[in-house]
VEXSEGU-425261 format. One line per field, with one value per residue (C-alpha): residue number from 1; x, y negated, z negated. Coordinates in nm, 4 decimals. Each point is the difference from the previous one (the first is absolute). Example, Ala and Ser with C-alpha at 12.3 -4.5 7.8 and 13.67 -1.06 7.14 Angstrom:
<rs>
pos <- [1_2] $
u <- [1.2300_0.1370] $
v <- [0.4500_-0.3440] $
w <- [-0.7800_0.0660] $
</rs>
This chain:
<rs>
pos <- [1_2_3_4_5_6_7_8_9_10_11_12_13_14_15_16_17_18_19_20_21_22_23_24_25_26_27_28_29_30_31_32_33_34_35_36_37_38_39_40_41_42_43_44_45_46_47_48_49_50_51_52_53_54_55_56_57_58_59_60_61_62_63_64_65_66_67_68_69_70_71_72_73_74_75_76_77_78_79_80_81_82_83_84_85_86_87_88_89_90_91_92_93_94_95_96_97_98_99_100_101_102_103_104_105_106_107_108_109_110_111_112_113_114_115_116_117_118_119_120_121_122_123_124_125_126_127_128_129_130_131_132_133_134_135_136_137_138_139_140_141_142_143_144_145_146_147_148_149_150_151_152_153_154_155_156_157_158_159_160_161_162_163_164_165_166_167_168_169_170_171_172_173_174_175_176_177_178_179_180_181_182_183_184_185_186_187_188_189_190_191_192_193_194_195_196_197_198_199_200_201_202_203_204_205_206_207_208_209_210_211_212_213_214_215_216_217_218_219_220_221_222_223_224_225_226_227_228_229_230_231_232_233_234_235_236_237_238_239_240_241_242_243_244_245_246_247_248_249_250_251_252_253_254_255_256_257_258_259_260_261_262_263_264_265_266_267_268_269_270_271_272_273_274_275_276_277_278_279_280_281_282_283_284_285_286_287_288_289_290_291_292_293_294_295_296_297_298_299_300_301_302_303_304_305_306_307_308_309_310_311_312_313_314_315_316_317_318_319_320_321_322_323_324_325_326_327_328_329_330_331_332_333_334_335_336_337_338_339_340_341_342_343_344_345_346_347_348_349_350_351_352_353_354_355_356_357_358_359_360_361_362_363_364_365_366_367_368_369_370_371_372_373_374_375_376_377_378_379_380_381_382_383_384_385_386_387_388_389_390_391_392_393_394_395_396_397_398_399_400_401_402_403_404_405_406_407_408_409_410_411_412_413_414_415_416_417_418_419_420_421_422_423_424_425_426_427_428_429_430_431_432_433_434_435_436_437_438_439_440_441_442_443_444_445_446_447_448_449_450_451_452_453_454_455_456_457_458_459_460_461_462_463_464_465_466_467_468_469_470_471_472_473_474_475_476_477_478_479_480_481_482_483_484_485_486_487_488_489_490_491_492_493_494_495_496_497_498_499_500_501_502_503_504_505_506_507_508_509_510_511_512_513_514_515_516_517_518_519_520_521_522_523_524_525_526_527_528_529_530_531_532_533_534_535_536_537_538_539_540_541_542_543_544_545_546_547_548_549_550_551_552_553_554_555_556_557_558_559_560_561_562_563_564_565_566_567_568_569_570_571_572_573_574_575_576_577_578_579_580_581_582_583_584_585_586_587_588_589_590_591_592_593_594_595] $
u <- [1.5038_0.0014_0.3311_0.2356_0.1097_0.3302_0.0890_-0.0617_0.3481_0.1160_-0.2161_0.1299_0.3855_-0.0351_-0.1406_0.2821_0.2720_-0.1671_0.0427_0.3387_-0.1968_0.1852_-0.1090_-0.3660_-0.2466_-0.3396_-0.2866_-0.2536_-0.3543_-0.0513_-0.3742_-0.0601_0.0670_0.0607_0.2602_0.1496_0.0436_0.1385_0.2182_0.1463_0.0818_0.1724_0.1814_0.1169_0.0965_0.1704_0.2049_0.1423_0.0808_0.1634_-0.1963_-0.2028_0.0993_-0.2492_-0.3293_-0.2816_-0.3492_-0.2942_-0.3238_-0.2198_-0.0956_-0.0997_0.0636_0.3711_0.2493_0.0822_0.2794_0.2255_-0.0343_0.1186_0.2741_0.1564_-0.0120_0.1519_0.3339_0.0572_-0.1694_-0.1442_-0.2094_-0.2945_-0.2455_-0.3611_-0.1532_-0.2847_-0.3946_-0.1218_-0.1090_0.3220_0.1803_-0.1434_0.0775_0.3682_-0.0048_-0.1549_0.2606_0.2818_-0.1043_-0.0373_0.3652_0.1167_0.0612_-0.1784_0.2156_0.2389_0.2518_-0.2497_-0.1741_-0.2956_-0.1551_-0.3050_-0.1625_-0.3740_-0.0153_-0.3652_-0.1554_-0.3438_-0.1713_-0.0659_0.3751_0.0207_0.0195_0.3668_-0.0960_0.0841_-0.3100_-0.2171_-0.2370_0.1500_0.2087_0.3338_-0.0813_0.2564_0.2785_-0.0722_0.0085_0.3376_0.1305_-0.1034_0.2376_0.2692_-0.1823_0.0837_-0.2557_0.0375_-0.3026_-0.0822_0.0150_-0.3651_-0.0749_-0.1267_-0.0150_-0.3432_-0.0045_-0.0225_-0.2486_-0.2517_0.0482_-0.0646_-0.3118_-0.1237_0.0684_-0.1854_-0.3141_0.0301_0.0321_-0.3427_-0.1835_0.0701_0.1251_-0.1866_0.3095_0.0949_0.3644_-0.0045_0.1136_0.3154_0.0939_0.2457_-0.0445_0.2632_0.2817_-0.0724_-0.3054_0.2025_0.2672_-0.2395_-0.1640_0.3795_0.0250_-0.2961_0.1401_0.3301_-0.1870_-0.1842_0.3531_0.1163_-0.3165_0.0079_0.3811_-0.0806_-0.2733_0.1979_0.2812_-0.2396_0.0467_-0.2253_-0.1607_-0.0272_0.3569_0.0349_0.3925_0.0074_-0.2327_0.1696_0.3421_-0.1407_-0.1134_0.3516_0.3002_-0.2072_-0.1176_-0.3200_-0.1944_-0.2659_-0.2873_0.2399_0.3016_0.2819_-0.0201_0.3145_0.0253_0.3270_0.1483_-0.1620_-0.3727_0.0347_-0.0762_0.2524_-0.2179_0.0578_-0.0027_-0.0656_0.1780_-0.2445_0.1005_-0.2494_-0.0224_0.0214_-0.2425_-0.2709_0.0147_0.0053_0.2214_0.1584_0.2144_0.3363_0.1907_-0.0836_0.2038_0.0033_-0.0429_0.1990_0.3336_-0.0442_0.0744_-0.1369_-0.0833_-0.1162_-0.3304_0.0524_-0.0978_-0.0556_0.2214_0.0328_-0.0863_0.2167_-0.0756_0.1405_0.0305_0.3165_0.1094_0.1179_-0.0377_0.0994_0.3433_0.0576_0.1895_0.0002_0.3023_0.0264_-0.0767_-0.3219_0.1173_0.1984_0.2887_0.2037_0.3444_-0.0473_-0.3048_0.1305_0.2178_-0.2992_0.2096_0.2333_-0.2823_-0.1666_0.3171_-0.0211_-0.3587_0.0602_0.3083_-0.2219_-0.2680_0.1511_0.0469_-0.3682_-0.1402_0.1960_-0.1350_-0.3370_-0.0892_0.1484_-0.1834_-0.3311_0.0153_0.1202_-0.3104_-0.2359_0.1445_-0.0346_-0.3491_-0.0911_0.1925_-0.1831_-0.3217_0.0631_0.0815_-0.3103_-0.2090_0.1754_-0.0213_-0.2582_0.0020_-0.3956_-0.0913_-0.1645_-0.0201_-0.3623_0.1207_0.1309_-0.3515_-0.2532_-0.3564_-0.2845_-0.3055_-0.2990_0.1001_-0.1581_0.2131_0.0479_-0.1367_0.2285_-0.0436_0.2488_0.2888_0.0218_0.2935_-0.0306_0.1267_-0.2799_-0.2595_0.1516_-0.3289_-0.1887_-0.0808_-0.2108_-0.2391_-0.1649_-0.3168_-0.0442_-0.1554_-0.3497_-0.1294_-0.2752_0.2277_-0.0325_0.3699_0.0017_0.0009_0.3155_0.2302_0.3543_0.2712_0.2015_0.1963_0.2299_0.2799_0.3268_0.3352_0.3577_-0.2022_-0.1918_-0.3670_-0.0359_-0.2963_-0.0013_-0.1551_-0.0915_0.0127_-0.0677_0.2194_0.0025_0.3615_0.2453_0.3845_0.2062_0.0889_0.2316_-0.3374_-0.1164_0.3260_0.0139_-0.3712_0.1282_0.3145_-0.2520_-0.2307_0.3033_0.1318_-0.2944_0.0790_-0.2664_-0.2147_-0.2941_0.0351_-0.0011_0.3444_0.0299_0.1441_0.0228_-0.1652_-0.0517_-0.0404_-0.1303_-0.2485_-0.3068_0.0087_0.2187_0.0280_0.0859_0.1229_-0.0425_-0.0134_-0.2818_-0.2368_-0.2144_-0.2541_-0.1266_-0.0629_-0.1441_-0.3292_-0.0175_0.0387_-0.2393_-0.2607_0.0808_-0.2696_0.2113_0.2614_-0.0138_0.1110_0.0389_0.1815_0.3129_0.0119_-0.1615_0.2739_0.2886_-0.1222_-0.0058_0.3289_0.1409_-0.1490_0.1549_0.3452_-0.0054_-0.1062_0.2406_0.2667_-0.1140_-0.0328_0.3377_0.1887_0.0225_-0.3372_-0.1256_-0.3809_-0.2384_-0.3168_-0.1963_-0.0413_-0.3086_-0.1115_0.0502_0.3610_0.0850_0.0723_0.0436_0.2475_-0.0136_0.1070_-0.3078_0.2665_-0.1202_0.2031_-0.0494_-0.0154_-0.0233_0.2244_0.2342_0.0591_-0.2169_0.1128_-0.1156_-0.2985_-0.1776_-0.2506_-0.0226_-0.3858_-0.1958_-0.3547_-0.2251_-0.2134_-0.1016_0.3220_0.1588_-0.2076_0.0681_0.3419_-0.0617_-0.1614_0.3438_0.1343_-0.0013_-0.2451_0.2789_0.1492_-0.3268_-0.0224_0.3536_-0.0229_-0.0271_0.1064_0.0255_0.3825_0.0584_0.0457_0.0881_0.1073_0.0937_-0.3188_-0.1880_0.1085_-0.0873_-0.3709_0.0172_0.1197_-0.3191_-0.2172_0.1551_-0.0186_-0.3875_-0.0131_0.1929_-0.2295_-0.3273_0.0999_-0.1762_0.0873_0.1129_-0.2660_-0.2044_-0.2826_-0.0137_-0.0249_-0.3350_-0.1584_0.2732_0.1496_0.3678_-0.0323_-0.1816_-0.3699_-0.2643_-0.1538] $
v <- [-1.1444_0.1017_0.1816_0.2434_0.3291_-0.0442_-0.2953_0.1530_0.1292_-0.3638_-0.0847_0.2754_-0.0610_-0.3564_0.0868_0.2657_-0.2696_-0.2579_0.2512_0.1718_0.3512_0.2383_0.3380_0.0174_0.3143_0.0547_0.2199_0.0058_0.1650_0.1793_0.0495_-0.3635_-0.1449_-0.3554_0.0892_0.2744_-0.2753_-0.2632_0.2650_0.1245_-0.3821_-0.0540_0.3149_-0.0625_-0.3530_0.0528_0.2872_-0.2243_-0.2662_0.2570_-0.0447_0.3042_0.2700_0.2441_0.0604_0.2562_0.0704_0.1474_0.1032_-0.1877_0.2923_-0.1748_0.3203_-0.0176_-0.0404_-0.3648_-0.0136_0.2475_-0.2643_-0.2831_0.2182_0.0765_-0.3622_-0.1023_0.2052_-0.2283_-0.3411_-0.2272_-0.2068_0.1915_-0.0735_0.1697_0.0234_0.1482_-0.0620_-0.2034_0.2834_0.1841_-0.3242_0.0175_0.3293_-0.0193_-0.2906_0.1659_0.3062_-0.2379_-0.1609_0.3636_0.0410_-0.3233_-0.1457_-0.3231_-0.1146_-0.2365_0.2363_0.0744_-0.2104_0.1094_-0.1712_0.0554_-0.1682_-0.1298_-0.1790_-0.1170_-0.0394_0.1425_0.3056_0.0852_0.0674_0.2202_-0.0901_-0.0697_-0.1610_0.1708_-0.0137_0.3071_-0.0242_0.3358_0.0515_-0.0570_-0.3681_-0.1097_0.2113_-0.0752_-0.3878_0.0202_0.2427_-0.2515_-0.2408_0.1629_-0.0236_-0.2573_-0.0381_-0.1164_-0.1741_-0.2528_-0.3190_-0.1396_-0.3248_-0.2641_-0.2866_-0.2139_0.0802_0.3690_-0.0440_-0.1758_0.2904_0.2439_-0.1693_0.0159_0.3466_0.0863_-0.2151_0.1806_0.3523_-0.0546_-0.1848_0.2123_0.3525_-0.0200_0.0816_-0.1508_-0.0776_0.0106_-0.3028_0.1601_0.1373_-0.1939_-0.0377_0.2398_-0.1273_0.2234_-0.2147_-0.3009_0.1816_0.1284_-0.3805_-0.0960_0.2773_-0.1292_-0.3696_0.1110_0.1725_-0.3136_-0.2141_0.2752_-0.0201_-0.3754_-0.0025_0.2386_-0.1966_-0.3160_0.1717_0.1459_0.3241_0.3437_0.0213_0.3859_0.0568_0.1465_0.0033_-0.3358_-0.1205_0.2395_-0.1469_-0.3585_0.1063_0.1464_-0.2248_-0.2759_-0.1872_-0.1735_-0.1224_0.2757_0.0523_0.2485_-0.2641_-0.0666_0.2974_0.1154_0.2637_0.1300_0.1050_0.3592_-0.0915_0.0757_-0.2907_-0.1150_-0.0080_-0.1420_0.2593_-0.0607_0.1885_0.0697_0.1093_0.0896_-0.2646_0.1880_-0.2412_-0.0178_0.3286_-0.1460_0.0016_-0.3503_-0.1176_-0.0607_0.0237_-0.0905_0.1562_-0.2419_0.1541_-0.2792_-0.0008_0.3644_-0.1012_0.0662_-0.2983_-0.0452_-0.1805_-0.3212_0.0414_0.3821_0.2672_0.3911_0.1658_0.2649_0.3216_0.0712_-0.3708_-0.0011_-0.3624_0.1135_0.2809_0.3686_0.0804_0.1860_0.2389_0.1178_-0.0374_0.3826_0.0735_0.1564_0.3321_-0.1389_0.1466_-0.3627_0.0835_-0.2625_0.1808_0.3630_0.0573_0.0705_0.2399_-0.2907_-0.2449_0.2524_0.0270_-0.3688_0.0124_0.2755_-0.2047_-0.2977_0.1930_-0.0226_-0.3794_-0.0521_0.2008_-0.2435_-0.2920_0.1348_-0.1219_-0.3505_-0.0286_0.0932_-0.2910_-0.2356_0.1466_-0.0908_-0.3560_-0.0601_0.1043_-0.1945_-0.3180_0.0731_0.0304_-0.3592_-0.1404_0.1296_-0.1486_-0.3225_-0.0062_-0.3159_0.0622_0.1359_-0.3586_-0.2446_-0.3735_-0.1240_-0.1748_0.3231_0.1284_-0.1316_0.0777_0.1147_-0.1366_0.1520_0.2726_0.3154_0.2608_-0.0330_-0.3594_-0.2935_-0.2938_-0.2887_0.0541_-0.2317_-0.0399_0.1638_-0.2843_-0.1964_0.2587_0.1606_0.0752_0.1306_0.3755_0.1378_0.2849_0.2344_0.1428_0.3845_0.1106_0.0360_0.3602_0.2540_0.1692_-0.0440_-0.1290_-0.2703_-0.3279_-0.1956_-0.2828_0.1053_-0.2932_0.0528_-0.3227_0.0532_-0.2335_-0.0435_0.0725_0.0079_0.0174_0.3183_0.0293_0.0933_0.0932_-0.2613_0.1117_-0.2798_0.0448_-0.2947_-0.0287_-0.2796_0.1103_0.2806_0.0504_0.1934_0.2788_0.2771_0.2330_-0.2256_0.0030_0.3875_0.0206_-0.1948_0.2076_0.3081_-0.1264_-0.1501_0.3593_0.1612_0.0573_0.2687_0.0132_0.0293_-0.2756_-0.3853_-0.1741_-0.2476_-0.3209_-0.2494_-0.2197_-0.3634_-0.0542_-0.3800_0.0141_-0.0257_0.2025_0.2790_0.1481_0.3399_0.0598_0.3706_0.1349_-0.0918_0.2974_-0.1500_0.2752_-0.0870_0.2528_0.3543_-0.1478_-0.2134_0.2828_0.2153_-0.2778_-0.0778_0.1958_-0.0744_0.2153_0.3565_0.2208_0.3510_0.2491_-0.0350_-0.3462_0.0449_0.2589_-0.2325_-0.2742_0.2291_0.1395_-0.3297_-0.0524_0.3269_-0.0935_-0.3869_0.1033_0.2949_-0.2318_-0.2641_0.2901_0.1232_-0.3425_-0.2547_-0.1377_0.3483_-0.1091_-0.2073_-0.0541_-0.2011_0.2504_-0.1437_0.0357_-0.3795_0.0635_0.2260_-0.2129_0.0816_-0.1322_-0.0504_0.3477_0.1157_0.1519_-0.0443_-0.1872_0.0096_-0.3461_-0.1796_0.1816_-0.0905_-0.3303_0.0466_-0.3035_-0.2254_0.1720_-0.0017_-0.2850_-0.2593_0.0250_0.3034_-0.0850_0.3116_-0.0618_0.2245_0.0061_0.1190_0.2588_0.0906_0.0452_0.2424_0.2283_0.1666_-0.0120_0.3657_0.0656_0.0640_-0.3345_-0.2031_-0.0748_-0.1212_-0.2042_-0.3947_-0.0288_0.2735_0.1066_-0.0419_0.2687_0.2151_0.3629_0.2403_0.2009_-0.3133_-0.0630_0.3377_-0.0812_-0.3026_0.2032_0.2192_-0.2917_-0.1140_0.3508_-0.0249_-0.3330_0.1296_0.3168_-0.1672_-0.3283_-0.1702_-0.1545_0.1631_0.2091_-0.0229_0.2060_-0.1006_-0.3572_0.0355_0.0120_-0.2043_-0.3409_-0.0457_-0.0968_0.3405_-0.1439_0.1773_-0.1594] $
w <- [5.1148_-0.3730_-0.0471_0.1304_-0.2017_0.1524_-0.1944_-0.3362_0.0006_0.0239_-0.2824_-0.2422_0.1191_-0.0975_-0.3531_-0.0535_0.1456_-0.2741_-0.2924_0.1145_0.0456_0.2384_-0.0999_0.1018_-0.0445_0.2122_-0.0884_0.2631_0.0663_0.3031_-0.0861_0.0507_0.3698_-0.1543_-0.2597_0.2701_0.2535_-0.2395_-0.1660_0.3357_0.1006_-0.3358_0.0284_0.3645_-0.0875_-0.3556_0.1352_0.2820_-0.2552_-0.2080_-0.3108_-0.0224_-0.2375_-0.0269_0.1627_-0.0727_0.1741_-0.2203_0.1736_-0.2281_-0.2305_-0.3449_-0.1666_0.0765_-0.2581_0.0708_-0.2863_0.2275_0.2914_-0.2601_-0.1602_0.3529_0.0828_-0.3110_0.0857_0.3078_-0.0783_-0.2594_0.2472_0.1119_0.2907_-0.0092_0.3222_-0.1102_-0.0351_-0.2834_-0.2087_0.0005_-0.0650_-0.3578_-0.0443_0.0789_-0.2306_-0.2966_0.0840_0.0036_-0.3393_-0.1360_0.1155_-0.1916_0.3470_-0.0437_-0.2863_0.2351_0.1584_0.2893_0.2563_0.2314_0.2938_0.2184_0.2532_0.0085_0.3144_-0.0524_-0.3222_-0.0440_-0.0827_0.3778_0.0140_-0.2961_-0.3438_-0.1370_-0.3338_-0.3410_-0.1450_0.0667_-0.2942_-0.1842_-0.2899_0.1991_0.0510_-0.2572_0.0952_0.3533_-0.0444_-0.1857_0.2731_0.2655_-0.1612_0.1902_0.3426_0.2552_0.2573_0.3864_0.1832_0.2713_-0.1082_-0.0697_0.1793_-0.2387_0.2054_0.0192_0.3569_-0.0761_-0.2914_0.2361_0.2339_-0.2733_-0.1044_0.3571_0.0275_-0.3287_0.1334_0.3530_-0.1530_-0.1897_0.2778_0.2745_-0.1192_-0.3505_-0.1699_-0.3270_-0.1019_-0.3679_-0.2323_-0.0805_0.3335_0.2301_0.3517_0.1353_0.1676_0.3237_0.0809_0.0156_0.1951_0.2453_0.0350_0.0838_0.2449_0.1975_-0.0395_0.1451_0.2689_0.1041_0.0183_0.2373_0.2255_0.0012_0.1081_0.2685_0.1477_-0.0336_0.2106_0.2512_-0.1100_-0.0082_-0.3374_0.1042_0.0043_-0.3399_-0.0106_0.0743_-0.2585_-0.2486_0.0640_-0.0910_-0.3276_-0.0987_-0.1334_-0.1279_-0.3127_-0.1107_-0.2736_-0.0630_-0.2663_-0.1847_-0.0095_0.2267_0.2493_0.1574_0.2863_0.1002_0.3512_-0.0450_-0.1009_-0.3848_-0.2532_-0.2514_-0.2890_-0.3501_-0.3006_-0.3937_-0.2642_-0.2939_-0.3585_-0.2925_-0.2563_-0.3475_-0.1663_0.2466_0.1738_0.3493_0.2755_0.0990_0.2795_-0.1146_0.3312_0.3615_0.3161_0.2943_0.3253_0.1630_-0.1881_-0.1138_-0.3660_-0.3387_-0.1952_-0.3778_-0.0612_-0.2009_-0.3559_0.0110_-0.1100_0.0273_-0.3145_0.0037_-0.1727_-0.3733_-0.0443_0.2099_0.0666_0.3609_0.2573_-0.0861_0.1363_0.3507_-0.1666_-0.3575_-0.2059_-0.0283_0.3732_0.1130_-0.1397_-0.3058_0.1938_-0.0659_-0.1362_-0.2512_-0.1332_0.0441_-0.2989_-0.2262_-0.2342_-0.0953_-0.0494_-0.2374_-0.1806_-0.0528_-0.1069_-0.2546_-0.1241_-0.0322_-0.2074_-0.3438_0.0567_0.1392_-0.3101_-0.2431_0.1926_0.0129_-0.3436_0.0460_0.3454_-0.1593_-0.2484_0.2982_0.1819_-0.3057_-0.0416_0.3487_0.0277_-0.3123_0.2004_0.3158_-0.1528_-0.1730_0.3190_0.1788_-0.3072_0.0116_0.3954_0.0539_0.4121_-0.0403_-0.1485_0.2711_0.0153_0.0825_0.2830_0.1976_0.0224_0.2549_-0.1110_0.2567_-0.2183_0.0264_0.2469_0.0841_0.1611_0.3838_-0.0050_0.1357_-0.2370_-0.0412_-0.2512_-0.3165_-0.2349_-0.3250_-0.1959_0.1408_-0.0746_-0.2900_-0.1947_0.2578_0.1062_0.2677_-0.0647_0.2469_-0.0713_0.0003_0.3600_-0.0220_0.0728_-0.1083_-0.2337_-0.3848_-0.0388_-0.2527_0.1123_-0.1008_0.0988_0.1103_-0.0448_0.3136_0.0664_0.2986_0.0540_0.2287_-0.2023_0.2041_0.3097_-0.0830_-0.0954_-0.3815_-0.2478_-0.3268_-0.3094_-0.2257_-0.3836_-0.2378_-0.3064_-0.2391_-0.1234_0.1423_-0.1688_0.2168_-0.2138_0.0190_0.0149_0.2777_0.1972_-0.0579_0.1617_0.2961_0.0596_0.0151_0.2500_0.2110_0.0099_0.1362_0.3594_0.1545_0.3371_-0.2281_-0.2378_0.0750_-0.0418_-0.2704_0.1581_-0.2863_-0.2559_-0.0134_-0.3779_-0.0665_-0.3058_0.0072_0.3400_0.0851_0.3324_0.0783_0.3680_0.1642_0.3225_0.2133_0.1453_0.2625_0.0198_-0.3695_-0.2811_0.0143_-0.1265_0.2886_0.2596_-0.1868_-0.0086_0.3854_0.1735_0.3502_-0.1058_0.1020_-0.3156_0.1274_-0.2609_0.1551_-0.0775_-0.3450_-0.0769_0.1260_-0.2385_-0.2786_0.0923_-0.0067_-0.3547_-0.1241_0.1182_-0.1382_-0.3360_-0.0171_0.0766_-0.2666_-0.2586_0.0578_-0.0236_-0.2751_0.0586_-0.1458_0.0368_0.1904_-0.2457_0.2385_0.2920_0.2155_0.3541_0.0050_-0.0884_0.2843_0.2948_0.3706_0.2160_0.3817_0.0636_-0.2217_-0.2573_-0.3650_-0.2426_-0.3783_-0.1495_-0.3425_-0.1808_-0.2916_-0.1448_-0.2930_-0.1620_0.2681_0.0868_-0.3141_-0.0114_-0.2718_-0.0213_0.0527_0.1410_-0.0130_0.2902_0.2931_0.1459_-0.3052_-0.0342_0.3518_-0.0619_-0.2864_0.2434_0.0945_-0.3783_-0.1451_-0.2966_-0.2538_0.0770_-0.0045_-0.3807_0.0023_0.3138_-0.0185_0.3562_0.2539_0.0157_-0.3699_-0.1406_0.3048_0.0488_0.2944_-0.1049_0.0103_0.3693_0.0974_-0.1193_0.1888_0.3087_-0.0464_0.0202_0.3188_0.1216_-0.0556_0.1836_0.3096_0.0294_-0.0542_0.1479_-0.2968_-0.3392_-0.3227_-0.1779_0.3217_-0.0961_-0.3675_0.0899_0.1970_-0.3571_-0.2312_0.0357_-0.0342_-0.3657_-0.0663_-0.0114_0.1614_0.3558] $
</rs>
């Protein structure tokens, strides 16, 4: 009632037909029963269709050199199906990435019929040092899954399943866990059996005649919890499937195509496109230009090709100097064009503000143009720690349909100078998974609004103060590692340093990934008036001692060594789960006075 593996060959064939692929390689895992049966079904069906060029079985030994399997497959195909368990999919993709097979000339496919940890983890993220490479490698992977029902009818059913599982079986389905398709299919199976029994009774038949009842369930359709159910004349369901592709921005798999079990065809999802690896605009070709073994006659005459290369060397050397001058001029022109690109500038009417909204609340939205002077602030969560009390301005709004964080800066006057444009270009160019994205700015004095990526979990400081969150050492090390990666990236790019690194500037998104915020934009961030109150001295606790005599406001001046000192203070906060100088502040106030 959920699906039949015998249909997978038609699903894959429709994909191959859609993109013109006729040479397919299949790697299957004998040690995993699901992978083996899926692989054997695909092997039989694709061979019969004349599409399979290479098959290799492995025994599941993770110490095997996966490189050899991939090299052998590349001699026959550029499209590779991985019918292996989830952990091996990641290892294969990392091996392919190391061999340069994820740059656009190869494409990989795997099968994840049911999504969820119970069925094996197929995610690229494993929390190790290979995560970044794995995420890039998975951009070359297409995934086939059963179409997950999204109707209101199924959602109501799912809510009842969660309620019954807790009440009757003392089992809690977590908030992020979806009710599995199999549960809905089982429900539809009972419903179908009931229809067959009713028809048998109506016709005066014997409800103990299993063969007759079974025949009544075959070759029919009905509307079930899981959608439109079609049972063929052999008792198999014609299920619908989804084809998923990794979004390189979000790092999540999204549905980009559907296979309709009724018409046996692949169809694109409206408004979605496949992100082909290597920045390709279309799918990789079925056969490389020079053939799988570089034996195409057009490419075989290497000697003649080298003669042409050597003959052109003298001309290339002559043109090198000219080319260098052109490149320098082009770089200068491109930089000027980037500086003059005002696409970052946002009009007030493009932003919808959520005044007074704390993270996770659902307050009514209000137009920014109507409440332009308003900010919302959130008091620090009360705890028994000695973290300094502060107000963190966390205005939240909607821009182009997405929730964004809005930082408000008051300036009597601001001139859009070349220095400011250069600072804006620097933050626009920052693209790292451990730094928040700059989305734009609304410069309308006296109020300037800077829009950045919204992180729903709040700041690191919020997490440390929230005693309901259990912080084991694996979690703490993950947070520390995210800070290191983000700051290492900032120190290596044009930003060069942060200057205001504090626990409240380390934000945490919905996946508990830590992202560095509030960097760059020095011209905008320096306030007009400096009020040396308790909040001011609180911020100074993260400033390096050698910079304190020179610092009027945190961040000016700033150095990379100063950032390292600030990172050390954050390490203390994470380790002791308290404020900076936790022991000393039992006897001294923030301003240095004795308590």
